[in-house]
C-alpha positions as semicolon CSV with decimal commas, in nm:
position;residue;x (nm);y (nm);z (nm)
1;M;0,005;-0,004;-0,007
2;K;0,143;0,337;-0,103
3;L;0,076;0,619;0,140
4;N;0,166;0,989;0,174
5;I;0,214;1,115;0,528
6;T;0,023;1,439;0,581
7;D;0,030;1,495;0,969
8;L;0,162;1,369;1,300
9;S;-0,067;1,267;1,588
10;N;-0,005;1,373;1,945
11;Q;0,163;1,052;2,006
12;A;0,402;1,127;1,715
13;L;0,260;0,866;1,470
14;G;0,251;0,963;1,104
15;V;-0,100;1,006;0,969
16;A;-0,210;0,907;0,618
17;R;-0,539;0,830;0,453
18;D;-0,663;0,546;0,237
19;A;-0,888;0,571;-0,067
20;Q;-1,189;0,582;0,153
21;N;-1,042;0,881;0,345
22;N;-0,992;0,674;0,669
23;K;-0,703;0,756;0,885
24;I;-0,401;0,522;0,899
25;F;-0,133;0,563;1,166
26;I;0,236;0,469;1,089
27;P;0,519;0,466;1,355
28;K;0,835;0,634;1,262
29;S;0,715;0,819;0,963
30;I;0,696;1,194;0,916
31;I;0,504;1,455;0,734
32;G;0,632;1,466;0,361
33;D;0,724;1,094;0,360
34;E;0,601;0,886;0,083
35;I;0,610;0,521;0,177
36;E;0,517;0,159;0,103
37;A;0,323;0,037;0,415
38;K;0,168;-0,282;0,541
39;I;-0,142;-0,297;0,769
40;I;-0,047;-0,466;1,102
41;K;-0,362;-0,398;1,308
42;K;-0,720;-0,290;1,222
43;N;-1,037;-0,237;1,431
44;S;-1,342;-0,003;1,455
45;K;-1,125;0,271;1,617
46;F;-0,812;0,282;1,422
47;T;-0,579;0,127;1,159
48;L;-0,198;0,088;1,228
49;A;0,051;0,020;0,963
50;K;0,426;-0,011;0,941
51;I;0,679;0,113;0,701
52;E;0,795;-0,153;0,436
53;K;0,993;0,092;0,223
54;I;1,047;0,472;0,217
55;I;0,976;0,579;-0,151
56;T;1,048;0,959;-0,098
57;K;1,206;1,094;0,216
58;S;1,049;1,401;0,379
59;Q;1,257;1,719;0,406
60;F;1,209;1,695;0,784
61;R;1,366;1,340;0,805
62;K;1,718;1,284;0,931
63;E;1,927;0,955;0,977
64;P;1,874;0,805;1,323
65;E;2,162;0,818;1,546
66;C;2,102;0,457;1,695
67;Q;2,156;0,143;1,488
68;Y;1,851;-0,020;1,670
69;F;1,613;0,257;1,589
70;N;1,402;0,084;1,328
71;D;1,345;-0,225;1,544
72;C;1,360;-0,099;1,896
73;G;1,035;0,017;2,070
74;G;1,220;0,257;2,300
75;C;1,289;0,584;2,088
76;S;1,006;0,669;1,840
77;L;1,138;1,024;1,708
78;Q;1,502;0,976;1,623
79;H;1,414;1,031;1,258
80;L;1,293;1,396;1,316
81;E;1,508;1,672;1,202
82;D;1,599;1,867;1,534
83;D;1,419;2,197;1,465
84;F;1,113;2,005;1,342
85;Y;1,137;1,780;1,653
86;Q;1,123;2,074;1,883
87;N;0,862;2,249;1,708
88;Y;0,645;1,934;1,696
89;K;0,649;1,919;2,081
90;I;0,569;2,285;2,119
91;K;0,277;2,274;1,875
92;N;0,150;1,951;2,023
93;I;0,079;2,149;2,371
94;Q;-0,045;2,441;2,182
95;K;-0,310;2,229;1,978
96;L;-0,430;2,085;2,316
97;L;-0,457;2,410;2,481
98;S;-0,649;2,557;2,196
99;K;-0,884;2,248;2,183
100;A;-0,949;2,308;2,551
101;S;-1,020;2,681;2,488
102;I;-0,729;2,790;2,717
103;S;-0,567;3,097;2,596
104;Y;-0,191;3,142;2,625
105;L;-0,029;3,395;2,388
106;K;0,331;3,395;2,535
107;D;0,611;3,192;2,402
108;I;0,643;2,837;2,541
109;N;0,991;2,775;2,702
110;F;1,168;2,464;2,586
111;I;1,454;2,317;2,770
112;A;1,637;2,033;2,590
113;I;1,792;1,763;2,810
114;G;1,946;1,529;2,536
115;K;2,091;1,188;2,535
116;N;2,319;1,021;2,803
117;S;2,088;1,144;3,068
118;R;1,830;0,896;3,167
119;R;1,896;0,748;3,516
120;K;1,637;0,479;3,504
121;V;1,599;0,181;3,266
122;K;1,421;-0,156;3,247
123;F;1,573;-0,426;3,043
124;H;1,396;-0,738;2,930
125;L;1,569;-1,064;2,875
126;D;1,503;-1,347;2,629
127;H;1,547;-1,716;2,686
128;N;1,922;-1,693;2,645
129;N;1,980;-1,409;2,888
130;N;2,020;-1,158;2,617
131;I;1,943;-0,791;2,708
132;G;1,722;-0,556;2,515
133;F;1,397;-0,377;2,463
134;F;1,087;-0,489;2,312
135;E;0,992;-0,405;1,952
136;Q;0,710;-0,145;1,922
137;N;0,371;-0,312;1,977
138;S;0,534;-0,643;2,026
139;N;0,680;-0,880;2,278
140;N;0,965;-0,958;2,055
141;L;1,307;-0,859;2,212
142;V;1,558;-0,647;2,025
143;K;1,905;-0,739;2,150
144;I;2,128;-0,439;2,204
145;D;2,478;-0,373;2,328
146;H;2,427;-0,010;2,432
147;C;2,172;0,276;2,455
148;L;2,228;0,637;2,365
149;M;1,964;0,762;2,627
150;L;2,136;0,627;2,928
151;E;2,367;0,817;3,170
152;G;2,724;0,707;3,191
153;K;2,710;0,488;3,525
154;I;2,447;0,270;3,360
155;S;2,619;0,242;3,028
156;N;2,941;0,151;3,195
157;F;2,764;-0,132;3,400
158;Y;2,599;-0,285;3,093
159;D;2,894;-0,500;2,969
160;K;2,949;-0,632;3,302
161;L;2,573;-0,729;3,338
162;Q;2,567;-0,893;3,016
163;Q;2,880;-1,088;3,080
164;F;2,732;-1,201;3,404
165;L;2,415;-1,310;3,245
166;N;2,597;-1,508;2,974
167;N;2,721;-1,742;3,249
168;F;2,401;-1,732;3,464
169;D;2,120;-1,971;3,470
170;Q;1,866;-1,906;3,192
171;N;1,489;-1,869;3,221
172;I;1,531;-1,734;3,575
173;I;1,539;-1,355;3,523
174;K;1,253;-1,187;3,344
175;S;1,359;-0,817;3,344
176;I;1,625;-0,589;3,508
177;E;1,555;-0,235;3,644
178;I;1,835;-0,003;3,718
179;C;1,821;0,326;3,883
180;S;2,134;0,531;3,895
181;F;2,139;0,742;4,232
182;D;2,420;0,984;4,309
183;N;2,627;0,729;4,493
184;V;2,523;0,382;4,380
185;L;2,341;0,188;4,114
186;D;2,023;0,011;4,263
187;V;1,920;-0,289;4,055
188;I;1,613;-0,486;4,076
189;F;1,622;-0,842;3,914
190;E;1,258;-0,963;3,840
191;L;1,248;-1,336;3,845
192;K;1,012;-1,572;3,658
193;I;1,047;-1,835;3,936
194;K;0,816;-1,812;4,237
195;K;1,090;-1,898;4,496
196;T;1,469;-1,843;4,480
197;T;1,741;-2,088;4,596
198;L;2,059;-2,029;4,809
199;K;2,269;-2,110;4,506
200;I;2,113;-1,839;4,305
201;E;2,135;-1,580;4,563
202;E;2,484;-1,646;4,633
203;K;2,577;-1,601;4,264
204;L;2,379;-1,269;4,273
205;I;2,542;-1,151;4,585
206;L;2,891;-1,216;4,454
207;F;2,805;-1,035;4,136
208;A;2,674;-0,732;4,338
209;K;2,982;-0,719;4,566
210;K;3,213;-0,732;4,256
211;C;3,025;-0,440;4,082
212;Q;2,956;-0,267;4,413
213;I;2,565;-0,217;4,327
214;N;2,258;-0,269;4,548
215;L;2,064;-0,574;4,433
216;N;1,694;-0,640;4,492
217;L;1,479;-0,940;4,394
218;K;1,123;-0,894;4,259
219;I;0,911;-1,195;4,281
220;S;0,545;-1,154;4,180
221;Q;0,488;-0,781;4,286
222;D;0,724;-0,798;4,609
223;V;1,071;-0,643;4,596
224;T;1,312;-0,764;4,858
225;P;1,666;-0,627;4,928
226;L;1,921;-0,901;4,861
227;I;2,227;-0,689;4,927
228;Q;2,270;-0,318;4,991
229;I;2,635;-0,184;4,937
230;E;2,541;0,184;5,007
231;K;2,210;0,346;5,110
232;P;2,092;0,539;4,794
233;K;2,133;0,903;4,813
234;L;2,038;1,209;4,605
235;Q;2,150;1,572;4,612
236;L;1,846;1,803;4,640
237;G;1,937;2,151;4,671
238;N;2,194;2,181;4,950
239;F;2,089;1,844;5,088
240;L;2,225;1,507;5,018
241;I;1,929;1,289;5,128
242;D;1,886;0,919;5,198
243;I;1,640;0,757;4,963
244;P;1,428;0,437;4,994
245;N;1,453;0,168;4,741
246;N;1,210;0,137;4,442
247;I;1,057;0,480;4,445
248;F;0,948;0,734;4,199
249;L;1,220;0,967;4,052
250;Q;1,227;1,217;3,770
251;A;1,381;1,037;3,463
252;T;1,680;1,259;3,459
253;K;1,889;1,471;3,689
254;K;1,907;1,764;3,467
255;A;1,514;1,792;3,451
256;L;1,470;1,783;3,813
257;N;1,716;2,064;3,840
258;A;1,532;2,249;3,576
259;I;1,211;2,206;3,754
260;N;1,343;2,321;4,083
261;N;1,493;2,627;3,906
262;E;1,149;2,719;3,781
263;I;1,001;2,660;4,137
264;L;1,275;2,874;4,310
265;E;1,250;3,150;4,052
266;F;0,887;3,192;4,087
267;S;0,886;3,146;4,469
268;R;1,136;3,441;4,486
269;K;0,940;3,640;4,254
270;V;0,604;3,627;4,466
271;K;0,821;3,626;4,787
272;A;0,665;3,290;4,898
273;Q;0,754;3,177;5,256
274;N;0,471;2,926;5,329
275;I;0,469;2,623;5,080
276;A;0,226;2,336;5,007
277;D;0,399;2,055;4,815
278;I;0,123;1,819;4,714
279;Y;0,206;1,473;4,586
280;A;0,541;1,544;4,734
281;G;0,706;1,201;4,670
282;I;1,043;1,196;4,849
283;G;1,045;1,570;4,872
284;S;1,241;1,645;4,552
285;Y;1,091;2,007;4,522
286;S;1,072;2,062;4,909
287;F;1,433;2,013;4,980
288;G;1,511;2,200;4,661
289;I;1,375;2,517;4,796
290;A;1,408;2,459;5,187
291;D;1,686;2,697;5,226
292;D;1,483;2,958;5,065
293;V;1,146;2,947;5,267
294;Q;1,016;2,949;5,611
295;K;0,775;2,655;5,601
296;I;0,679;2,375;5,378
297;D;0,405;2,103;5,429
298;A;0,461;1,821;5,206
299;F;0,153;1,590;5,153
300;E;0,208;1,219;5,009
301;G;-0,001;0,913;5,032
302;V;0,275;0,647;5,064
303;D;0,429;0,585;5,401
304;K;0,794;0,536;5,296
305;M;0,792;0,865;5,111
306;T;0,657;1,072;5,407
307;D;0,889;0,885;5,644
308;S;1,185;0,963;5,414
309;I;1,102;1,332;5,401
310;N;1,065;1,360;5,785
311;Q;1,379;1,147;5,850
312;N;1,582;1,369;5,623
313;A;1,436;1,685;5,759
314;K;1,540;1,567;6,100
315;K;1,893;1,462;5,986
316;Y;1,959;1,824;5,863
317;N;1,768;1,995;6,161
318;I;1,511;2,144;5,948
319;S;1,211;1,956;6,095
320;H;1,076;2,297;6,215
321;K;1,027;2,413;5,861
322;L;0,974;2,088;5,655
323;K;0,712;1,833;5,751
324;A;0,554;1,561;5,561
325;F;0,195;1,436;5,616
326;K;0,051;1,105;5,490
327;R;-0,273;1,159;5,309
328;D;-0,493;0,999;5,042
329;L;-0,523;1,275;4,796
330;F;-0,778;1,124;4,601
331;K;-1,024;1,070;4,893
332;D;-0,916;1,341;5,110
333;P;-0,753;1,615;4,911
334;V;-0,594;1,927;5,094
335;N;-0,862;2,171;5,134
336;E;-0,942;2,428;5,417
337;E;-0,557;2,448;5,475
338;L;-0,489;2,575;5,120
339;Q;-0,555;2,925;5,210
340;N;-0,276;2,935;5,453
341;Y;-0,008;2,898;5,167
342;D;0,125;3,160;4,942
343;L;0,254;2,908;4,699
344;I;0,120;2,559;4,612
345;I;0,336;2,306;4,429
346;I;0,148;2,003;4,272
347;N;0,296;1,717;4,080
348;P;-0,011;1,477;4,006
349;P;0,019;1,115;3,902
350;R;-0,010;1,048;3,532
351;N;-0,385;1,024;3,544
352;G;-0,417;1,372;3,686
353;A;-0,548;1,495;4,037
354;G;-0,915;1,600;3,955
355;S;-1,042;1,621;4,322
356;Q;-0,733;1,812;4,439
357;I;-0,740;2,052;4,147
358;D;-1,108;2,115;4,216
359;K;-1,027;2,229;4,579
360;I;-0,734;2,451;4,463
361;S;-0,954;2,599;4,173
362;K;-1,197;2,735;4,427
363;L;-0,941;2,936;4,616
364;Q;-1,000;3,321;4,609
365;K;-0,632;3,391;4,546
366;A;-0,322;3,162;4,481
367;N;0,012;3,115;4,339
368;L;0,034;2,773;4,182
369;I;0,292;2,560;4,002
370;M;0,188;2,248;3,838
371;V;0,413;1,982;3,713
372;S;0,305;1,695;3,482
373;C;0,439;1,434;3,251
374;D;0,112;1,383;3,069
375;F;-0,032;1,620;2,813
376;N;-0,396;1,495;2,842
377;S;-0,440;1,503;3,219
378;F;-0,245;1,835;3,244
379;V;-0,484;2,000;3,002
380;R;-0,786;1,845;3,167
381;D;-0,666;1,979;3,508
382;L;-0,575;2,304;3,369
383;K;-0,917;2,349;3,220
384;I;-1,075;2,313;3,578
385;L;-0,840;2,588;3,690
386;N;-0,902;2,809;3,393
387;L;-1,277;2,798;3,438
388;Q;-1,221;2,935;3,792
389;N;-1,008;3,228;3,654
390;F;-0,657;3,098;3,713
391;Q;-0,440;3,263;3,458
392;L;-0,142;3,075;3,297
393;Q;0,163;3,291;3,352
394;K;0,442;3,075;3,216
395;L;0,469;2,749;3,043
396;T;0,796;2,542;3,032
397;L;0,847;2,225;2,839
398;I;1,139;1,999;2,965
399;D;1,247;1,743;2,720
400;Q;1,370;1,464;2,951
401;F;1,181;1,195;2,748
402;Y;1,425;1,263;2,462
403;Y;1,322;1,117;2,133
404;S;0,994;1,023;2,245
405;H;0,656;1,217;2,220
406;H;0,633;1,252;2,607
407;I;0,738;1,577;2,768
408;E;0,764;1,709;3,130
409;I;0,537;2,041;3,171
410;V;0,590;2,295;3,421
411;A;0,300;2,552;3,438
412;I;0,293;2,866;3,656
413;L;-0,046;2,999;3,741
414;K;-0,186;3,294;3,949
415;K;-0,536;3,393;4,061
């Protein structure tokens, strides 16, 4: 089937139309491409095709940097020319804002993060213990020997990991997650088996000691530390804080620093001193601005997160200004207390925070910073605020999900 690509979807799929004017979505194509394509999935909602041959290349197409790009399901936008890539991401959010009738006439800031920056990765294994990523829309493994997106410590560990797996029992390990903290790699081996053995554990411990990594085992959904070489630490502002295992982190260190810079700049501009940090996680933003304000109340629904914040605040003698409170923010959003704060920071989960946003929207006056990694839930929450007269003051896109259609959004609002 010959197709001409005339548009890109908000998930960066090329869009073409068949003879009946029905939309066909084609990954890794771009406006201006003329291609031979094959239908791989069709239902009542959409038709998905893949490129068989590029007949005419778009002027916006470039050669991908990675040798695995055509097969690997990790990156989806390496074929986009750099200026087109950045403009696509900016126009994507502009279209969604316009569709939601949200007016924003200022320039959108774009902060590029680039490759060699991702500090978290999940590798899958085949039956021969080869490491790789799945193909797009498939469970077929693409064996790799490097990834351009990963930061140096993970890349340097890769060869040691594959060498170890070459001599390890097969069909035991399902996947491997690696998180690069400031002082140590924290690794989770997800096992296929329901119960490990002493022999397997001894091999894993020897490997962990040799590589000086923390190693955890995941069986079903339970993660259990096997050996901890060092307690994970992160530098947040002026504080080197202790971090629990297996928790949410921003995908790159540069992006976290960029977010904290946006928060600090606005906090100083409005002279904020009493802060609410909602969906605070481990306190990445709270610690980032703690030296600059008088009081921060951090709200989070997970015990180990709130415990971590309070223990680190105590460690650095700032418990008088930074306290974390466990709270189910879906069932019991922060409400009456909101009027006590002169700045609210909220970083909702991917599906948004409708109930909490609703409470914030009803404030008579507020300064608000909203951080989000999901276009759709961000615009949905923003529309609630907009209807209650919150004004979007500044919008920043942080491209920490390089070469994918995802983006980190930082919105500054006032009412």
